[in-house]
C-alpha positions in Angstrom: 3.3 33.5 -42.6 -0.4 33.0 -42.0 0.1 29.4 -41.2 2.9 30.3 -38.7 0.5 32.8 -37.0 -2.3 30.3 -36.8 0.1 27.8 -35.2 1.2 30.4 -32.7 -2.4 31.2 -31.8 -3.2 27.5 -31.4 -0.2 26.8 -29.2 -1.1 29.9 -27.0 -4.7 28.8 -26.7 -3.7 25.2 -25.8 -1.3 26.5 -23.1 -3.9 28.7 -21.6 -6.4 25.9 -21.5 -3.9 23.6 -19.8 -3.0 26.3 -17.4 -6.6 26.9 -16.5 -7.2 23.2 -15.9 -4.2 22.9 -13.6 -5.3 26.0 -11.7 -8.7 24.7 -11.0 -9.4 24.2 -7.3 -8.9 20.6 -6.2 -12.0 18.7 -5.2 -12.0 18.0 -1.5 -12.5 14.5 -0.2 -12.3 12.8 3.2 -11.5 9.3 4.4 -11.7 8.6 8.1 -10.8 5.2 9.7 -11.5 3.7 13.1 -9.3 0.8 14.1 -10.8 -0.7 17.2 -9.2 -0.7 20.6 -5.6 0.3 20.1 -4.3 2.3 23.0 -1.8 5.1 22.4 1.1 3.2 24.2 0.3 0.0 22.2 0.5 1.9 18.9 3.7 3.7 19.8 5.6 0.6 20.8 4.6 -1.3 17.7 6.3 -0.5 14.3 3.7 1.1 12.0 5.6 2.2 8.9 2.5 3.0 6.9 0.9 5.1 9.6 4.3 6.8 10.0 4.3 7.6 6.3 0.9 9.2 6.5 1.9 11.1 9.6 4.9 12.5 7.8 2.5 14.3 5.5 0.6 15.8 8.4 1.1 14.6 12.0 0.6 12.1 14.8 -0.7 13.0 18.2 -2.0 11.3 21.3 -5.7 11.9 21.8 -8.4 11.0 24.3 -11.9 9.6 24.6 -14.2 9.5 27.6 -15.5 13.1 27.8 -14.8 15.3 30.8 -13.7 12.9 33.5 -15.9 13.1 36.6 -18.1 15.7 34.9 -21.5 15.8 33.3 -20.0 14.7 30.0 -18.0 11.7 31.3 -18.4 9.1 28.5 -17.8 5.3 28.7 -14.7 4.1 26.9 -16.8 1.6 24.9 -16.7 1.1 21.1 -20.0 2.3 19.8 -19.9 5.2 22.3 -16.6 6.3 20.8 -17.8 5.9 17.2 -20.8 8.1 17.8 -18.7 10.8 19.6 -16.6 10.9 16.4 -19.6 11.0 14.1 -21.5 13.7 16.0 -18.7 15.7 17.6 -20.5 15.3 21.0 -20.1 13.4 24.2 -22.5 10.8 25.5 -24.7 13.3 27.5 -25.8 14.5 24.1 -25.7 11.6 21.6 -27.1 9.1 24.2 -25.2 6.0 23.0 -24.1 4.5 26.3 -23.0 1.1 25.2 -22.8 -1.3 22.2 -26.5 -2.0 22.4 -27.2 1.4 20.9 -30.7 1.4 22.3 -31.8 5.0 21.8 -29.4 7.4 20.0 -30.3 11.0 20.1 -30.5 11.8 16.4 -31.0 15.5 17.0 -27.2 15.6 17.2 -26.4 15.1 13.5 -23.6 12.9 12.2 -21.1 14.2 9.7 -22.9 12.1 7.1 -26.2 13.8 7.6 -24.6 17.3 7.5 -22.9 16.4 4.1 -25.9 14.7 2.6 -28.2 17.6 3.6 -26.0 20.4 2.5 -24.6 18.7 -0.6 -27.0 16.0 -1.8 -25.1 15.6 -5.0 -21.9 14.5 -3.2 -21.2 10.8 -2.6 -20.9 9.0 0.7 -19.7 5.5 1.5 -19.2 3.1 4.5 -17.0 0.1 4.6 -17.4 -1.7 7.9 -17.0 -4.9 9.8 -20.0 -4.0 12.0 -23.4 -3.4 10.4 -24.8 -1.3 13.3 -22.4 1.5 12.4 -24.6 2.3 9.4 -28.0 1.1 10.5 -28.0 2.4 14.0 -25.4 5.1 14.5 -25.6 6.8 11.1 -29.2 5.7 11.1 -29.6 5.1 7.4 -33.3 5.0 6.3 -34.7 5.8 9.8 -37.4 8.4 10.2 -35.4 10.0 13.0 -32.7 10.9 10.4 -35.2 12.0 7.8 -34.5 8.6 6.0 -30.9 9.5 5.3 -29.5 7.5 2.5 -25.8 6.8 1.8 -24.6 6.2 -1.7 -22.6 3.1 -1.1 -22.2 0.6 1.8 -20.1 -2.6 2.2 -20.9 -4.2 5.5 -22.9 -6.9 7.3 -20.5 -9.8 6.7 -20.3 -10.6 10.4 -23.8 -12.0 9.9 -22.7 -14.4 7.2 -21.8 -17.6 9.1 -21.5 -19.6 5.9 -18.6 -17.7 4.2 -17.2 -16.5 7.5 -17.5 -19.4 9.9 -17.4 -18.0 13.5 -14.3 -19.4 15.3 -13.4 -18.8 18.9 -10.1 -17.1 17.9 -12.0 -14.5 15.8 -10.0 -15.2 12.7 -13.2 -14.7 10.8 -13.2 -11.0 11.9 -9.7 -10.7 10.4 -11.0 -12.2 7.1 -13.9 -9.7 7.1 -11.5 -6.8 7.9 -9.4 -7.9 4.9 -12.5 -8.0 2.6 -13.6 -4.6 3.9 -10.2 -3.0 3.3 -9.8 -4.6 -0.2 -13.2 -3.2 -1.2 -12.6 0.2 0.3 -9.3 0.6 -1.4 -10.7 -0.5 -4.8 -13.8 1.6 -4.5 -12.0 4.7 -3.4 -9.4 4.4 -6.1 -12.0 3.9 -8.8 -14.9 6.1 -7.6 -13.5 8.6 -5.1 -16.5 9.2 -2.9 -16.5 12.5 -1.1 -16.8 11.1 2.4 -15.9 7.6 3.4 -15.7 5.7 6.7 -13.7 2.5 7.1 -14.2 0.6 10.4 -12.0 -2.5 11.3 -12.5 -4.7 14.4 -9.8 -7.3 14.6 -7.3 -5.4 16.8 -9.9 -5.1 19.6 -10.8 -8.8 19.4 -7.2 -9.7 19.9 -6.9 -7.3 22.8 -9.9 -8.8 24.5 -8.7 -12.4 24.0 -5.0 -12.0 24.6 -4.5 -8.6 26.2 -1.0 -7.2 25.9 0.5 -9.9 23.9 2.3 -11.0 20.7 -1.1 -11.7 19.1 -2.2 -8.1 19.9 1.0 -6.7 18.5 0.6 -8.7 15.3 -2.9 -7.5 14.9 -1.6 -3.9 15.0 0.9 -4.7 12.4 -1.8 -6.2 10.2 -3.8 -3.1 10.6 -0.8 -1.0 9.6 -0.5 -3.0 6.4 -4.2 -2.3 5.7 -3.7 1.4 6.2 -1.0 1.3 3.6 -3.4 -0.1 1.1 -6.0 2.6 1.8 -3.3 5.2 1.6 -2.1 4.0 -1.8 -5.7 4.3 -3.1 -5.9 7.9 -1.8 -2.5 8.7 -3.3 -3.7 7.6 -6.7 -6.8 9.8 -6.5 -4.7 12.8 -5.5 -2.2 12.2 -8.3 -4.6 11.3 -11.1 -7.8 13.2 -10.3 -6.8 16.6 -9.0 -8.3 15.9 -5.6 -7.4 17.1 -2.1 -7.9 14.3 0.4 -8.1 14.6 4.2 -7.3 11.3 5.8 -7.9 10.8 9.6 -7.1 7.5 11.3 -7.9 7.0 14.9 -9.2 4.5 17.5 -12.2 4.4 19.7 -10.8 3.6 23.2 -7.6 2.3 24.9 -7.2 -0.7 27.1 -7.1 -1.4 30.8 -3.7 -0.9 32.5 -3.5 -4.3 34.3 -3.9 -6.8 31.4 -4.9 -4.9 28.3 -7.9 -7.2 27.9 -10.6 -4.8 29.0 -11.8 -1.2 28.6 -14.8 0.9 29.5 -13.5 2.8 32.5 -11.8 6.1 33.0 -8.2 5.1 33.6 -5.6 7.1 31.7 -4.8 4.1 29.5 -8.5 3.4 28.7 -9.0 7.1 27.8 -5.7 7.3 25.9 -6.0 7.1 22.1 -4.3 8.7 19.1 -4.8 10.4 15.7 -2.8 10.1 12.5 -3.6 12.5 9.7 -2.2 13.8 6.4 -3.6 17.3 7.1 -1.0 20.0 6.4 -2.7 23.0 8.2 -2.6 21.6 11.7 -3.3 24.2 14.4 -2.0 24.1 18.0 -5.0 22.1 19.3 -3.6 19.1 17.4 -0.6 18.8 19.6 -2.5 19.5 22.9 -4.3 16.1 23.2 -7.4 16.5 21.0 -10.5 14.6 21.7 -12.3 12.2 19.4 -15.0 14.8 19.2 -12.5 17.1 17.4 -12.5 15.0 14.3 -16.1 15.8 13.1 -15.6 19.6 12.9 -12.2 19.0 11.3 -13.9 17.0 8.5 -16.7 19.5 8.2 -14.1 22.3 7.7 -12.3 20.4 5.0 -15.4 19.6 3.1 -16.7 23.1 3.4 -19.8 22.1 5.4 -21.5 25.0 7.1 -22.8 23.9 10.4 -25.7 26.2 11.4 -25.1 28.2 14.5 -27.8 26.5 16.6 -26.2 23.1 15.9 -22.6 24.5 16.1 -23.4 25.7 19.6 -23.9 22.0 20.6 -20.7 20.6 19.0 -18.2 19.7 21.7 -15.2 19.4 19.4 -12.9 22.0 17.9 -11.3 21.6 14.4 -7.6 20.8 14.6 -6.9 22.4 11.2 -7.1 26.0 10.1 -7.8 29.1 12.2 -9.4 28.7 15.6 -10.5 31.4 18.0 -10.7 29.5 21.3 -10.6 26.1 22.9 -10.6 24.3 26.3 -13.6 26.1 27.9 -14.1 25.8 31.7 -17.2 26.8 33.7 -17.5 27.0 37.4 -20.4 28.2 39.5 -20.2 30.5 42.5 -23.0 32.2 44.4 -24.9 34.4 41.9 -22.2 34.1 39.2 -20.6 31.9 36.6 -16.8 32.0 36.0 -16.1 31.3 32.4 -12.6 30.7 31.0 -11.1 29.6 27.7 -7.8 29.3 25.9 -7.4 32.1 23.2 -5.7 30.9 20.0 -6.7 34.1 18.3 -6.2 36.9 20.8 -7.6 39.7 18.6 -11.1 40.9 18.9 -13.8 39.9 21.3 -15.8 36.9 22.2 -19.6 36.7 22.9 -20.9 34.7 25.8 -24.3 33.1 25.5 -26.4 31.5 28.2 -29.5 29.3 28.3 -31.1 27.4 31.2 -32.8 24.8 29.0 -31.8 21.9 26.8 -34.7 21.9 24.5 -32.3 21.1 21.6 -32.0 17.6 22.9 -35.7 17.1 22.3 -35.5 18.6 18.8 -36.7 22.1 19.9 -34.9 25.4 20.2 -33.2 26.9 23.2 -33.5 30.6 23.9 -30.0 32.0 24.3 -29.3 35.3 26.1 -26.2 37.3 25.2 -24.9 37.8 28.8 -21.5 39.3 28.1 -18.7 40.2 25.8 -15.0 40.1 26.6 -11.6 40.6 24.9 -10.6 37.2 23.6 -7.1 37.7 25.1 -8.5 38.0 28.6 -9.4 34.3 28.5 -12.0 34.7 31.3 -15.2 36.5 32.2 -17.6 36.6 35.1 -21.3 36.3 34.4 -24.1 37.4 36.7 -26.7 34.7 37.0 -28.6 36.1 40.0 -31.6 36.5 37.7 -31.5 32.9 36.5 -32.7 30.6 39.3 -31.9 27.3 37.6 -30.0 24.1 38.4 -28.9 23.9 34.8 -26.8 26.3 32.7 -25.6 25.9 29.2 -22.9 28.5 28.2 -21.5 29.1 24.7 -18.4 31.2 24.1 -18.4 32.4 20.5 -15.3 33.7 18.7 -14.7 34.7 15.1 -13.7 31.2 13.9 -15.5 28.8 16.2 -17.5 28.5 19.4 -17.1 26.2 22.5 -19.6 25.2 25.1 -19.9 23.9 28.7 -22.7 23.0 31.0 -23.3 23.3 34.7 -25.5 20.4 35.9 -26.4 20.7 39.6 -27.8 17.7 41.4 
C-alpha cells in the first residue's frame, strides 16, 4: 500500500513538473530579412510557394518606401536608405542616409539592434549579410557614435573576397555569396537561436539592374523564394523543439522603374511599391492599409518587449502592425495662427494628447521642450491648435494615444 502511494505521489509530481514546463512562456525571437529590389508587382506575378507558406501563418501585404511623397520626409528609393528606414523606423529627414555612400548617418535615431542590446544586454544578436556596410556603417558596430555597439555574431564581408568569389560581369558571385549567407543563417539560427537576426540578400537587385523585367529577374525571385524556405525551416525547428515564439518579417527595400525595371531611386508608384510577408498572427488593421518600411521596427520592438523611451518613441515614424494601436496616419496642415491636426483612430475610446515643439534638438543629440497644447477625444480624429504664440517656421507635433504615438512636421521654406 505504501509503495502504491509513493508511486501515485511520484506520478502526480512528474505530471505537475511537465505541466509547468509546457506552461512556461515561450521565448520571443525575431528574424527579419531584406531581399533587395523586388517590386510588389514582380513578387506577385512570380510563384513564391515558400513566401506563401509563411504568409498563410500571418499575412502578405503591399507596402511602401520613399517617405511622404512631395513632403519634408520624401526619401530616395535607394537600397541603403531603405535599410536604414527599417532599422530606425524613421525616414531620411531623420536618419540622414541619402544614398549608398552612407556618408553621415544620424546615429541619434537608434536602430532596433541598439535598442535591444541596450535594454537586454544578455540577449543575442546576429547579422548575415551580402553587404558589409550594413553592419559597419548602418548598424554602426564598434563606432563611438553608437556607444561602441557590439553584436554577438556576424557573417558578412564576402563581397570583398575576390579570390573565392571572383567578380564576374553577370554578378553570379553575388548569387554564390547569397547562398553562403543563407546556408550559414539557417544553420546558425537552428543551432543557436539568436534573439534578433537580420539576413540581407542582394542578387535579385543585381538581376533587376542588369536585365530589368526579364526571365533572369524572375528566376532570381524564385531562387530567393527557395532561400526563404530554408530560413523558414530553421525557424520552424526552433519553434517546435525549443519552446520559442518567432516573429519573421520578410520585405524589400525598393521597387523598380516602370519603363524597364532596371532602375530605381525616384518616386514613381512602382519604385515606391514594396511588400511585407510575415508569420505574425496578431495583425492589426494597419497591416492591410499599405504599411511603410518604417512600421517594421516598432513591430519588432513590440514582439521583443523592447520599451522605447517616450523621447525616442516621439521620433519614430512607424506604427506597429501587430497588437493594439491607438492611432495612425497623422496629417498636419498650417493655417494662419493655427495647425490642423488629424489622425485615424483605431481605438476610439479615451483621449489623445497633442504635443508641440518648435525645435529639433533631438537630431543633434539634445532634448526638445514639448508643450502640451491640447487634448481631444480619440474618436474625433482631428483637432485645431493655436500657434499664434509660436512664431516659428518649424513645428514638430506628436499625437499620443494609449498604445502608441504618431508625429508630423511642418517645415516652412
